Phi, psi and omega in degrees: 000311180297323179295322178295321179295314179299316179297317179296321178295318179297316179295321177299315179295320176298315178298322178296322178294318177297316179299321178296317178295319178299325177296321176297317180299312182297325181282316190273318185301312180298337180268001179073024181264158179287146176279344185258317186230139359283165177298171180306138183210164177292132180291345182265304185262354179066011179291133180292134180279142177285132179296323185279331186250321190253338191253033177266120183305138179066299183300319180301322180296319179288325180298318180270007178056036176074017179229152177296133179296335188262320182246347177082001179286149180297140175261130181305137180285352182301326180293321178291319180294317179299314179296319180295314182292321179292316180294323177295321180289334175284318186278328186296319177299325181294319183282329182278340179281346183284000000 
């Protein structure tokens, strides 16, 4: 049982990472921007996000309460919703197949 929970959490985190990357793709490709450079940044003040504090899928959005840590402008909830839906779709087959 504990092993299944740990595995489901790992799959959920993997799905959140995929969802976060897909959000980058959806935002940058139509604008002709690179997927690699520059690193993730605030769309308002252009401040580079810290990987350890600001750039954690889903959790990071809640930690900063939906606002940029540096300028205080609202961060679109679409990144959090995209990460949540993708991670849920990755984790739900694992939990329902048991």
